[in-house]
PDB file of N, CA, C and O in Angstrom:
ATOM      1  N   MET A   1     175.071 -19.493  23.910  1.00  0.00           N
ATOM      2  CA  MET A   1     175.141 -18.829  22.687  1.00  0.00           C
ATOM      3  C   MET A   1     174.177 -17.922  22.720  1.00  0.00           C
ATOM      4  O   MET A   1     173.084 -18.201  23.214  1.00  0.00           O
ATOM      5  N   THR A   2     174.409 -16.864  22.265  1.00  0.00           N
ATOM      6  CA  THR A   2     173.613 -15.639  21.966  1.00  0.00           C
ATOM      7  C   THR A   2     173.072 -15.514  20.600  1.00  0.00           C
ATOM      8  O   THR A   2     173.953 -15.359  19.754  1.00  0.00           O
ATOM      9  N   THR A   3     171.842 -15.539  20.147  1.00  0.00           N
ATOM     10  CA  THR A   3     171.267 -15.792  18.742  1.00  0.00           C
ATOM     11  C   THR A   3     170.719 -14.136  18.337  1.00  0.00           C
ATOM     12  O   THR A   3     169.856 -13.466  18.902  1.00  0.00           O
ATOM     13  N   VAL A   4     171.591 -13.787  17.129  1.00  0.00           N
ATOM     14  CA  VAL A   4     170.707 -12.546  16.700  1.00  0.00           C
ATOM     15  C   VAL A   4     170.023 -12.933  15.253  1.00  0.00           C
ATOM     16  O   VAL A   4     170.525 -13.736  14.467  1.00  0.00           O
ATOM     17  N   GLU A   5     168.950 -12.315  15.067  1.00  0.00           N
ATOM     18  CA  GLU A   5     168.230 -12.547  13.849  1.00  0.00           C
ATOM     19  C   GLU A   5     168.463 -11.329  12.858  1.00  0.00           C
ATOM     20  O   GLU A   5     168.413 -10.155  13.226  1.00  0.00           O
ATOM     21  N   VAL A   6     168.697 -11.696  11.692  1.00  0.00           N
ATOM     22  CA  VAL A   6     169.198 -10.550  10.699  1.00  0.00           C
ATOM     23  C   VAL A   6     167.969 -10.480   9.524  1.00  0.00           C
ATOM     24  O   VAL A   6     167.735 -11.324   8.660  1.00  0.00           O
ATOM     25  N   GLY A   7     167.329  -9.321   9.751  1.00  0.00           N
ATOM     26  CA  GLY A   7     166.117  -8.898   8.744  1.00  0.00           C
ATOM     27  C   GLY A   7     164.977  -9.768   9.068  1.00  0.00           C
ATOM     28  O   GLY A   7     164.479 -10.548   8.256  1.00  0.00           O
ATOM     29  N   PRO A   8     164.602  -9.620  10.212  1.00  0.00           N
ATOM     30  CA  PRO A   8     163.373 -10.447  10.755  1.00  0.00           C
ATOM     31  C   PRO A   8     162.109  -9.601  10.065  1.00  0.00           C
ATOM     32  O   PRO A   8     161.972  -8.378  10.045  1.00  0.00           O
ATOM     33  N   ASP A   9     161.209 -10.642   9.493  1.00  0.00           N
ATOM     34  CA  ASP A   9     159.994  -9.934   8.735  1.00  0.00           C
ATOM     35  C   ASP A   9     160.368  -9.037   7.764  1.00  0.00           C
ATOM     36  O   ASP A   9     159.774  -7.976   7.572  1.00  0.00           O
ATOM     37  N   GLY A  10     161.449  -9.461   7.063  1.00  0.00           N
ATOM     38  CA  GLY A  10     161.900  -8.636   5.731  1.00  0.00           C
ATOM     39  C   GLY A  10     162.406  -7.166   6.141  1.00  0.00           C
ATOM     40  O   GLY A  10     162.553  -6.348   5.234  1.00  0.00           O
ATOM     41  N   THR A  11     162.631  -6.863   7.229  1.00  0.00           N
ATOM     42  CA  THR A  11     163.236  -5.601   7.804  1.00  0.00           C
ATOM     43  C   THR A  11     164.909  -5.351   7.573  1.00  0.00           C
ATOM     44  O   THR A  11     165.668  -6.293   7.345  1.00  0.00           O
ATOM     45  N   LEU A  12     165.253  -4.279   7.646  1.00  0.00           N
ATOM     46  CA  LEU A  12     166.709  -4.048   7.698  1.00  0.00           C
ATOM     47  C   LEU A  12     166.969  -3.850   8.896  1.00  0.00           C
ATOM     48  O   LEU A  12     167.478  -2.770   9.194  1.00  0.00           O
ATOM     49  N   LEU A  13     166.718  -4.758   9.848  1.00  0.00           N
ATOM     50  CA  LEU A  13     167.151  -4.678  11.332  1.00  0.00           C
ATOM     51  C   LEU A  13     167.808  -5.898  11.876  1.00  0.00           C
ATOM     52  O   LEU A  13     167.921  -6.940  11.231  1.00  0.00           O
ATOM     53  N   PHE A  14     168.266  -5.708  13.179  1.00  0.00           N
ATOM     54  CA  PHE A  14     168.756  -6.974  13.770  1.00  0.00           C
ATOM     55  C   PHE A  14     167.892  -6.866  14.867  1.00  0.00           C
ATOM     56  O   PHE A  14     167.507  -5.791  15.328  1.00  0.00           O
ATOM     57  N   TYR A  15     167.476  -8.367  15.434  1.00  0.00           N
ATOM     58  CA  TYR A  15     166.794  -8.562  16.518  1.00  0.00           C
ATOM     59  C   TYR A  15     167.505  -9.604  17.343  1.00  0.00           C
ATOM     60  O   TYR A  15     167.835 -10.676  16.837  1.00  0.00           O
ATOM     61  N   PRO A  16     167.740  -9.319  18.560  1.00  0.00           N
ATOM     62  CA  PRO A  16     167.498  -7.888  19.248  1.00  0.00           C
ATOM     63  C   PRO A  16     168.666  -7.028  18.770  1.00  0.00           C
ATOM     64  O   PRO A  16     169.735  -7.432  18.311  1.00  0.00           O
ATOM     65  N   ASN A  17     168.268  -5.761  18.961  1.00  0.00           N
ATOM     66  CA  ASN A  17     169.456  -4.595  18.388  1.00  0.00           C
ATOM     67  C   ASN A  17     170.526  -4.456  19.283  1.00  0.00           C
ATOM     68  O   ASN A  17     171.555  -3.896  18.907  1.00  0.00           O
ATOM     69  N   GLU A  18     170.390  -4.978  20.636  1.00  0.00           N
ATOM     70  CA  GLU A  18     171.608  -5.012  21.387  1.00  0.00           C
ATOM     71  C   GLU A  18     171.780  -6.303  22.227  1.00  0.00           C
ATOM     72  O   GLU A  18     170.843  -6.939  22.708  1.00  0.00           O
ATOM     73  N   VAL A  19     172.980  -6.584  22.335  1.00  0.00           N
ATOM     74  CA  VAL A  19     173.063  -7.943  23.128  1.00  0.00           C
ATOM     75  C   VAL A  19     174.433  -7.617  23.918  1.00  0.00           C
ATOM     76  O   VAL A  19     175.246  -6.778  23.528  1.00  0.00           O
ATOM     77  N   GLN A  20     174.580  -8.431  25.132  1.00  0.00           N
ATOM     78  CA  GLN A  20     175.683  -8.256  25.738  1.00  0.00           C
ATOM     79  C   GLN A  20     176.409  -9.788  25.554  1.00  0.00           C
ATOM     80  O   GLN A  20     175.721 -10.796  25.710  1.00  0.00           O
ATOM     81  N   ILE A  21     177.722  -9.871  25.241  1.00  0.00           N
ATOM     82  CA  ILE A  21     178.245 -11.182  25.194  1.00  0.00           C
ATOM     83  C   ILE A  21     179.414 -11.366  26.231  1.00  0.00           C
ATOM     84  O   ILE A  21     180.385 -10.615  26.310  1.00  0.00           O
ATOM     85  N   PRO A  22     179.232 -12.236  26.846  1.00  0.00           N
ATOM     86  CA  PRO A  22     180.539 -12.305  27.838  1.00  0.00           C
ATOM     87  C   PRO A  22     181.680 -12.657  27.225  1.00  0.00           C
ATOM     88  O   PRO A  22     181.675 -13.304  26.178  1.00  0.00           O
ATOM     89  N   THR A  23     182.876 -12.218  27.889  1.00  0.00           N
ATOM     90  CA  THR A  23     184.252 -12.628  27.315  1.00  0.00           C
ATOM     91  C   THR A  23     184.220 -14.129  26.993  1.00  0.00           C
ATOM     92  O   THR A  23     183.892 -14.971  27.829  1.00  0.00           O
ATOM     93  N   GLY A  24     184.542 -14.383  25.870  1.00  0.00           N
ATOM     94  CA  GLY A  24     184.841 -16.046  25.217  1.00  0.00           C
ATOM     95  C   GLY A  24     183.355 -16.474  25.008  1.00  0.00           C
ATOM     96  O   GLY A  24     183.130 -17.682  24.940  1.00  0.00           O
ATOM     97  N   GLY A  25     182.220 -15.502  24.890  1.00  0.00           N
ATOM     98  CA  GLY A  25     181.032 -16.157  24.466  1.00  0.00           C
ATOM     99  C   GLY A  25     180.781 -16.179  22.936  1.00  0.00           C
ATOM    100  O   GLY A  25     181.665 -15.734  22.205  1.00  0.00           O
ATOM    101  N   THR A  26     179.852 -16.576  22.505  1.00  0.00           N
ATOM    102  CA  THR A  26     179.475 -16.825  21.076  1.00  0.00           C
ATOM    103  C   THR A  26     178.215 -16.195  20.594  1.00  0.00           C
ATOM    104  O   THR A  26     177.312 -15.912  21.382  1.00  0.00           O
ATOM    105  N   VAL A  27     178.124 -15.932  19.108  1.00  0.00           N
ATOM    106  CA  VAL A  27     176.933 -15.231  18.603  1.00  0.00           C
ATOM    107  C   VAL A  27     176.498 -16.024  17.422  1.00  0.00           C
ATOM    108  O   VAL A  27     177.297 -16.151  16.495  1.00  0.00           O
ATOM    109  N   GLY A  28     175.336 -16.564  17.352  1.00  0.00           N
ATOM    110  CA  GLY A  28     174.683 -17.237  16.120  1.00  0.00           C
ATOM    111  C   GLY A  28     173.978 -16.350  15.516  1.00  0.00           C
ATOM    112  O   GLY A  28     173.182 -15.653  16.145  1.00  0.00           O
ATOM    113  N   TRP A  29     174.181 -16.216  14.020  1.00  0.00           N
ATOM    114  CA  TRP A  29     173.361 -15.318  13.399  1.00  0.00           C
ATOM    115  C   TRP A  29     172.595 -15.943  12.461  1.00  0.00           C
ATOM    116  O   TRP A  29     173.112 -16.657  11.602  1.00  0.00           O
ATOM    117  N   VAL A  30     171.277 -15.734  12.538  1.00  0.00           N
ATOM    118  CA  VAL A  30     170.300 -16.483  11.828  1.00  0.00           C
ATOM    119  C   VAL A  30     169.668 -15.565  10.738  1.00  0.00           C
ATOM    120  O   VAL A  30     169.165 -14.516  11.141  1.00  0.00           O
ATOM    121  N   TRP A  31     169.639 -15.804   9.574  1.00  0.00           N
ATOM    122  CA  TRP A  31     169.239 -15.018   8.450  1.00  0.00           C
ATOM    123  C   TRP A  31     167.599 -15.224   8.244  1.00  0.00           C
ATOM    124  O   TRP A  31     167.132 -16.348   8.062  1.00  0.00           O
ATOM    125  N   LYS A  32     166.860 -14.152   8.287  1.00  0.00           N
ATOM    126  CA  LYS A  32     165.441 -14.424   8.297  1.00  0.00           C
ATOM    127  C   LYS A  32     164.939 -13.622   7.138  1.00  0.00           C
ATOM    128  O   LYS A  32     163.742 -13.337   7.108  1.00  0.00           O
ATOM    129  N   SER A  33     165.678 -13.259   6.254  1.00  0.00           N
ATOM    130  CA  SER A  33     165.269 -12.543   4.867  1.00  0.00           C
ATOM    131  C   SER A  33     166.353 -12.559   4.021  1.00  0.00           C
ATOM    132  O   SER A  33     167.471 -12.611   4.535  1.00  0.00           O
ATOM    133  N   SER A  34     166.233 -12.523   2.709  1.00  0.00           N
ATOM    134  CA  SER A  34     167.219 -12.587   1.787  1.00  0.00           C
ATOM    135  C   SER A  34     167.878 -11.129   1.490  1.00  0.00           C
ATOM    136  O   SER A  34     167.331 -10.179   2.051  1.00  0.00           O
ATOM    137  N   GLY A  35     168.898 -10.888   0.737  1.00  0.00           N
ATOM    138  CA  GLY A  35     169.430  -9.764   0.317  1.00  0.00           C
ATOM    139  C   GLY A  35     170.505  -9.269   1.199  1.00  0.00           C
ATOM    140  O   GLY A  35     170.988  -8.151   1.021  1.00  0.00           O
ATOM    141  N   HIS A  36     170.865  -9.984   2.059  1.00  0.00           N
ATOM    142  CA  HIS A  36     171.907  -9.432   2.992  1.00  0.00           C
ATOM    143  C   HIS A  36     173.414 -10.063   2.208  1.00  0.00           C
ATOM    144  O   HIS A  36     173.534 -11.189   1.726  1.00  0.00           O
ATOM    145  N   SER A  37     174.343  -9.113   2.249  1.00  0.00           N
ATOM    146  CA  SER A  37     175.815  -9.549   1.666  1.00  0.00           C
ATOM    147  C   SER A  37     176.820  -9.785   2.754  1.00  0.00           C
ATOM    148  O   SER A  37     178.007  -9.932   2.462  1.00  0.00           O
ATOM    149  N   VAL A  38     176.409  -9.828   3.964  1.00  0.00           N
ATOM    150  CA  VAL A  38     177.375 -10.046   5.040  1.00  0.00           C
ATOM    151  C   VAL A  38     177.512 -11.636   5.120  1.00  0.00           C
ATOM    152  O   VAL A  38     176.549 -12.371   4.900  1.00  0.00           O
ATOM    153  N   VAL A  39     178.781 -12.109   5.452  1.00  0.00           N
ATOM    154  CA  VAL A  39     179.082 -13.421   5.638  1.00  0.00           C
ATOM    155  C   VAL A  39     179.999 -13.590   6.774  1.00  0.00           C
ATOM    156  O   VAL A  39     180.891 -12.765   6.977  1.00  0.00           O
ATOM    157  N   PRO A  40     179.816 -14.677   7.567  1.00  0.00           N
ATOM    158  CA  PRO A  40     180.863 -14.669   8.752  1.00  0.00           C
ATOM    159  C   PRO A  40     182.059 -15.076   8.188  1.00  0.00           C
ATOM    160  O   PRO A  40     183.070 -15.165   8.884  1.00  0.00           O
TER     161      PRO A  40
END
């Protein structure tokens, strides 16, 4: 699984900002700050 942080250190960014996911791969979203309205 590839993990992407949402809003690290209170920023409006994703970390890392680019990833390559193989066919059939998965992504784990980890919220690092509040205020985001996106849900899986």
